[in-house]
C-alpha positions as CSV (number, residue, x, y, z in Angstrom):
1,M,7.7,13.7,17.4
2,E,9.0,16.2,14.9
3,N,6.0,18.2,14.0
4,N,7.8,20.2,11.3
5,Y,9.9,17.5,9.8
6,K,9.5,17.3,6.0
7,L,10.5,14.5,3.7
8,G,13.2,14.8,1.0
9,K,12.6,13.4,-2.4
10,V,14.4,10.1,-1.7
11,E,12.6,9.7,1.6
12,A,9.2,10.3,-0.1
13,I,9.9,7.8,-2.9
14,A,11.1,5.2,-0.4
15,I,7.9,5.6,1.6
16,I,5.7,5.0,-1.5
17,L,7.9,2.0,-2.4
18,I,7.5,0.4,1.1
19,V,3.8,0.7,0.7
20,M,4.0,-1.1,-2.7
21,I,6.4,-3.7,-1.4
22,N,4.0,-4.6,1.5
23,K,1.2,-5.1,-1.0
24,L,3.5,-7.5,-2.9
25,I,4.2,-9.4,0.4
26,L,0.5,-9.6,1.2
27,N,-0.8,-11.3,-1.9
28,I,-1.8,-8.5,-4.3
29,P,-0.2,-10.5,-7.1
30,Y,-2.3,-13.6,-6.2
31,Y,-5.6,-11.6,-6.4
32,I,-4.6,-10.2,-9.8
33,V,-3.7,-13.6,-11.3
34,D,-6.7,-15.3,-9.6
35,L,-9.1,-12.9,-11.4
36,V,-7.6,-12.8,-14.9
37,G,-5.4,-15.9,-15.1
38,S,-2.9,-16.0,-17.9
39,G,-4.1,-12.6,-19.0
40,A,-2.4,-11.0,-15.9
41,I,0.5,-9.4,-17.9
42,I,-1.9,-7.8,-20.4
43,N,-4.2,-6.8,-17.6
44,L,-1.4,-5.3,-15.6
45,L,-0.3,-3.2,-18.5
46,Y,-3.9,-2.1,-19.0
47,I,-4.7,-1.2,-15.4
48,G,-1.2,0.3,-15.1
49,T,-2.0,2.7,-17.9
50,I,-5.3,3.7,-16.3
51,D,-3.7,4.1,-12.9
52,F,-1.0,6.3,-14.4
53,I,-3.5,8.5,-16.1
54,L,-5.3,8.9,-12.8
55,L,-2.0,9.8,-11.1
56,L,-1.5,12.6,-13.7
57,V,-5.0,13.8,-13.1
58,I,-4.4,13.9,-9.3
59,I,-1.1,15.9,-9.9
60,K,-2.9,18.3,-12.2
61,L,-5.8,18.8,-9.8
62,F,-3.5,19.4,-6.8
63,K,-1.6,22.0,-8.8
64,N,-3.9,24.8,-7.6
65,F,-3.6,23.7,-3.9
66,E,0.0,24.2,-2.8
67,N,1.0,22.4,0.3
68,S,-2.4,20.8,0.7
69,D,-3.7,17.2,1.1
70,I,-7.2,15.8,0.5
71,L,-8.4,17.0,3.9
72,D,-7.3,20.6,3.2
73,V,-9.0,20.4,-0.1
74,S,-12.2,19.1,1.5
75,E,-12.2,22.0,4.1
76,F,-11.8,24.5,1.2
77,L,-14.7,22.9,-0.6
78,G,-17.2,22.2,2.2
79,G,-15.8,23.6,5.4
80,K,-15.0,21.7,8.6
81,I,-18.0,19.4,8.3
82,L,-16.8,17.9,5.0
83,K,-13.2,17.8,6.2
84,N,-14.2,15.9,9.3
85,L,-16.4,13.4,7.3
86,I,-13.5,12.7,4.9
87,G,-11.1,12.5,7.8
88,F,-13.2,9.9,9.6
89,L,-13.5,7.9,6.3
90,C,-9.7,8.0,5.8
91,I,-9.0,7.0,9.4
92,A,-11.4,4.0,9.0
93,L,-9.7,3.1,5.7
94,F,-6.2,3.3,7.1
95,F,-7.2,1.3,10.2
96,L,-8.6,-1.4,7.9
97,V,-5.4,-1.4,5.9
98,A,-3.3,-1.7,9.1
99,F,-5.6,-4.4,10.5
100,I,-5.4,-6.6,7.3
101,T,-1.6,-6.1,7.1
102,L,-1.1,-7.0,10.8
103,I,-3.4,-10.0,10.8
104,D,-2.3,-11.4,7.5
105,F,1.4,-11.3,8.0
106,S,1.2,-12.4,11.7
107,N,-0.8,-15.4,10.5
108,V,2.0,-16.2,8.0
109,L,4.6,-16.0,10.7
110,H,2.5,-18.1,13.1
111,T,1.6,-20.8,10.5
112,I,5.1,-21.2,9.1
113,Y,7.6,-20.5,11.9
114,F,5.9,-20.0,15.3
115,S,2.9,-22.4,15.3
116,N,3.6,-23.2,19.0
117,F,3.8,-19.5,19.9
118,P,0.6,-17.7,20.9
119,M,-0.6,-15.4,18.1
120,V,-1.2,-12.5,20.6
121,Y,2.5,-12.3,21.3
122,I,3.3,-11.9,17.6
123,L,0.7,-9.1,17.4
124,F,2.0,-7.4,20.5
125,F,5.6,-7.6,19.1
126,F,4.5,-5.6,16.0
127,I,2.4,-3.2,18.0
128,L,5.2,-2.4,20.4
129,G,7.6,-1.8,17.6
130,V,5.1,0.5,15.8
131,L,4.5,2.4,19.0
132,I,8.2,3.0,19.6
133,A,8.7,4.1,16.0
134,N,5.9,6.7,16.3
135,I,7.1,8.0,19.6
136,I,10.5,8.6,17.9
137,G,8.7,10.3,15.0
138,I,8.5,10.4,11.2
139,K,12.1,11.3,10.8
140,G,13.2,8.0,12.3
141,I,10.5,6.1,10.4
142,S,11.4,7.6,7.0
143,R,15.2,7.0,7.5
144,T,14.5,3.4,8.6
145,I,12.4,2.9,5.4
146,C,15.2,4.4,3.3
147,F,17.5,1.7,4.7
148,I,15.0,-1.2,4.3
149,V,13.7,-0.4,0.8
150,P,16.8,-1.3,-1.3
151,F,17.1,-4.7,0.4
152,A,13.4,-5.3,-0.1
153,I,13.6,-4.4,-3.8
154,F,16.6,-6.7,-4.1
155,S,14.6,-9.6,-2.6
156,V,11.9,-9.0,-5.3
157,I,14.5,-8.9,-8.1
158,I,16.2,-12.1,-6.9
159,T,12.8,-13.8,-6.6
160,F,12.0,-12.8,-10.1
161,F,15.2,-14.0,-11.8
162,T,15.4,-17.3,-9.9
163,S,11.8,-18.1,-10.7
164,F,11.8,-16.9,-14.3
165,E,13.7,-19.9,-15.6
166,N,10.8,-22.1,-14.5
167,L,8.3,-20.0,-16.5
168,D,6.7,-22.0,-19.3
169,I,5.0,-20.5,-22.4
170,K,1.9,-22.4,-21.3
171,D,1.7,-20.3,-18.1
172,I,1.2,-17.1,-20.1
173,T,-1.1,-18.4,-22.8
174,P,-3.6,-17.6,-23.9
175,I,-2.0,-14.2,-23.3
176,I,-5.4,-12.5,-23.4
177,G,-6.6,-14.6,-20.5
178,K,-10.0,-16.3,-20.1
179,S,-11.7,-13.8,-22.4
180,Y,-11.6,-10.2,-23.4
181,T,-14.4,-9.4,-21.0
182,N,-12.6,-11.0,-18.1
183,T,-9.3,-9.3,-18.8
184,F,-10.5,-5.8,-19.8
185,I,-13.9,-5.4,-18.0
186,T,-13.9,-7.6,-14.9
187,G,-10.1,-7.1,-14.7
188,L,-10.6,-3.3,-14.3
189,S,-11.1,-3.9,-10.6
190,N,-7.4,-4.9,-10.4
191,C,-6.7,-1.1,-10.5
192,F,-6.8,-1.4,-6.7
193,S,-3.4,-3.1,-6.9
194,M,-1.7,0.3,-7.2
195,Y,-2.9,1.2,-3.6
196,I,-0.1,3.7,-3.5
197,L,-2.5,6.2,-5.3
198,V,-4.2,6.7,-1.9
199,I,-0.9,8.0,-0.4
200,Y,-0.5,10.6,-3.2
201,Y,-3.7,12.3,-1.8
202,F,-1.8,13.0,1.4
203,L,1.8,13.3,0.2
204,K,2.2,17.0,-0.8
205,P,2.2,18.6,2.7
206,L,4.8,16.0,3.8
207,L,7.4,17.1,1.2
208,K,10.2,19.5,2.0
209,D,9.9,20.8,-1.5
210,V,6.3,20.8,-2.7
211,T,7.4,21.5,-6.3
212,S,8.9,18.0,-6.3
213,F,5.5,16.4,-5.9
214,K,5.1,15.5,-9.6
215,K,8.6,14.1,-9.9
216,V,8.4,12.1,-6.7
217,S,4.9,10.7,-7.7
218,I,5.9,9.7,-11.2
219,I,9.2,8.0,-10.2
220,S,7.7,6.1,-7.3
221,F,4.8,5.0,-9.4
222,A,7.1,3.7,-12.2
223,I,9.3,1.8,-9.8
224,S,6.2,0.4,-8.0
225,F,4.7,-0.8,-11.3
226,I,7.9,-2.5,-12.3
227,L,8.1,-4.3,-8.9
228,L,4.5,-5.5,-9.4
229,M,5.3,-6.8,-12.8
230,L,8.4,-8.6,-11.5
231,T,6.1,-10.4,-9.1
232,I,3.3,-11.1,-11.4
233,V,5.4,-12.9,-14.1
234,P,6.8,-15.8,-11.9
235,M,3.5,-15.8,-10.0
236,L,1.8,-17.2,-13.1
237,T,4.0,-20.4,-12.8
238,L,3.3,-20.7,-9.1
239,F,-0.4,-20.2,-9.6
240,N,-0.7,-22.9,-12.2
241,T,1.2,-25.4,-10.2
242,S,-0.5,-24.8,-6.9
243,S,-3.5,-26.8,-5.9
244,N,-4.2,-24.6,-2.9
245,S,-7.7,-23.1,-3.1
246,E,-6.9,-20.5,-0.4
247,P,-4.9,-17.4,-1.2
248,I,-1.2,-18.1,-0.8
249,N,1.6,-15.8,0.2
250,S,3.0,-15.6,-3.2
251,L,6.3,-13.9,-2.5
252,F,7.1,-16.4,0.3
253,L,6.3,-19.4,-1.8
254,L,8.4,-18.0,-4.7
255,S,11.3,-17.4,-2.3
256,R,11.1,-21.0,-1.1
257,Q,11.9,-22.1,-4.7
258,I,15.1,-20.1,-4.8
259,E,18.3,-22.2,-4.8
260,L,21.6,-20.4,-4.5
261,G,23.9,-23.3,-3.8
262,R,24.9,-24.8,-0.5
263,F,25.9,-21.5,1.0
264,L,22.4,-20.0,1.0
265,Q,19.9,-22.9,1.4
266,R,17.2,-21.2,3.4
267,I,17.0,-17.8,1.7
268,D,13.2,-17.7,2.4
269,A,14.0,-17.4,6.1
270,L,16.3,-14.5,5.3
271,F,13.6,-12.8,3.2
272,I,11.0,-13.3,5.9
273,F,13.3,-11.6,8.4
274,L,13.7,-8.7,5.9
275,W,9.9,-8.5,5.3
276,I,9.3,-8.4,9.1
277,F,11.1,-5.0,9.1
278,A,9.3,-3.9,6.0
279,I,5.9,-4.7,7.7
280,F,7.1,-2.8,10.8
281,A,8.1,0.3,8.7
282,Y,4.8,0.2,6.8
283,L,2.6,-0.1,9.8
284,S,4.6,2.6,11.5
285,F,3.9,5.0,8.6
286,I,0.2,4.0,8.5
287,I,-0.2,4.8,12.2
288,F,1.7,8.1,11.6
289,M,-0.9,8.9,8.9
290,I,-3.8,8.1,11.2
291,N,-2.3,10.3,13.9
292,R,-1.8,13.1,11.4
293,I,-5.4,12.9,10.3
294,I,-6.7,12.9,13.8
295,K,-4.6,16.0,14.6
296,K,-6.3,17.8,11.7
297,I,-9.8,16.9,13.0
298,F,-9.3,17.3,16.8
299,P,-7.0,19.6,18.8
300,V,-4.4,17.2,20.1
301,S,-1.8,18.5,22.6
302,N,0.1,15.3,23.4
303,E,1.1,13.4,20.3
304,K,2.7,10.6,22.3
305,M,-0.6,9.8,24.0
306,L,-2.2,9.8,20.6
307,S,0.2,7.1,19.4
308,Y,-0.6,5.0,22.5
309,S,-4.3,5.3,21.7
310,T,-4.1,4.5,18.0
311,C,-1.7,1.6,18.5
312,G,-4.0,0.4,21.4
313,I,-7.0,0.5,19.1
314,L,-5.2,-1.4,16.3
315,F,-4.1,-4.0,18.9
316,G,-7.7,-4.3,20.2
317,I,-9.1,-4.8,16.7
318,A,-6.4,-7.4,15.9
319,L,-7.5,-9.4,18.9
320,I,-11.0,-9.9,17.5
321,P,-11.4,-13.6,16.7
322,V,-11.5,-13.8,12.9
323,N,-10.9,-16.6,10.4
324,I,-8.0,-15.9,8.1
325,S,-10.2,-16.8,5.1
326,H,-12.5,-14.0,6.1
327,I,-9.5,-11.6,6.0
328,H,-8.7,-12.8,2.5
329,F,-12.3,-12.2,1.5
330,I,-12.2,-8.7,2.9
331,E,-9.0,-8.0,1.2
332,D,-10.2,-9.3,-2.2
333,T,-13.7,-7.7,-2.1
334,L,-14.4,-4.9,0.4
335,Y,-10.8,-3.6,0.4
336,R,-10.6,-3.8,-3.4
337,Y,-13.7,-1.6,-4.0
338,L,-13.0,0.8,-1.1
339,I,-9.6,1.6,-2.7
340,I,-11.2,2.1,-6.1
341,G,-14.0,4.1,-4.7
342,F,-11.7,6.4,-2.8
343,T,-9.0,6.9,-5.5
344,F,-11.1,7.0,-8.7
345,V,-14.4,8.4,-7.4
346,L,-14.4,10.3,-4.1
347,G,-10.9,11.8,-4.3
348,I,-11.3,13.0,-8.0
349,I,-14.8,14.4,-7.3
350,L,-13.5,16.4,-4.3
351,L,-10.5,17.7,-6.2
352,T,-12.5,18.6,-9.3
353,L,-15.2,20.5,-7.4
354,A,-12.6,22.3,-5.3
355,N,-10.9,23.4,-8.5
356,F,-14.1,24.7,-9.9
357,K,-14.8,26.6,-6.7
358,K,-11.3,28.1,-6.7
359,R,-11.6,29.2,-10.3
360,K,-15.0,30.8,-9.6
361,L,-13.6,32.7,-6.6
362,Q,-10.6,33.9,-8.6
363,K,-12.9,35.0,-11.4
364,N,-15.1,36.9,-9.0
365,N,-12.1,38.6,-7.5
366,I,-10.8,39.7,-10.9
367,S,-14.2,41.0,-11.9
């Protein structure tokens, strides 16, 4: 792996976008609409504003910590003990994210296309690809993501415009949703939909130019929010016409409604093929992040062996028998509040206290 490889602006933005695109693929739009109904558009504008304010706070608080991530800040604040505690928490969080992603999407493939194919082979297919990617290194991962992202964005845009014509005014009314309380109070938990906020806590040291942190963060956030909105709007129609009580793969079902003439009759299969590569790239980056955190906690001499271990752990966890409905429950409850707790509470508290400590030390040095 390239220990010293740093991301350019375009690479960093692409990585954030691949994270968002994978959340779109794996039903984040469903959970938003399921909670607030026809108020999803107003709710999304509401939580988007809150998440953007949080992003500006994160940027501001990181200003005094050049080339640092949340682990470096934790070490400055509370030494190696606090750093290790936060590191273990982040490892667990990223493993949960990788587990949900791997199981959920593999189940979609197994159910729709490979029902006669053992699930374990699908899981192994993904794990092997992720392992190879991490042996190659972050340079290869980032460049692959840069290649995939434009096509993935294009698939979201096509899905939006081809589904928009089916949107009825009844699907977005009442525009405020079930009630003000549901849209603006209960709906606050939809802030977890901008999961990319977690990545910003680790992004700065990965950048070739740390001064571009603010620019990269704001641009990637804006594009991610637009992509989420483009998925939410047609999702309102799909949600109101579906009788399925279980969470559905929204982007896939939307793609199946696309008709582009006789030349492209099964565009959903083309999109699934594209999304397989998107999932590969995303999981590869998550494993890279886990490896990076482990390196900060423990002295690791052989990074290739570390990739074998982390991929092996993920594969082992994925083999645990679990009902897909339980995965959806974890994603809609535990995962939702873990993301909110980390981004809005723990991360901000650590950064705020670290800034107070730094100012106090600087004041003492001056005096």
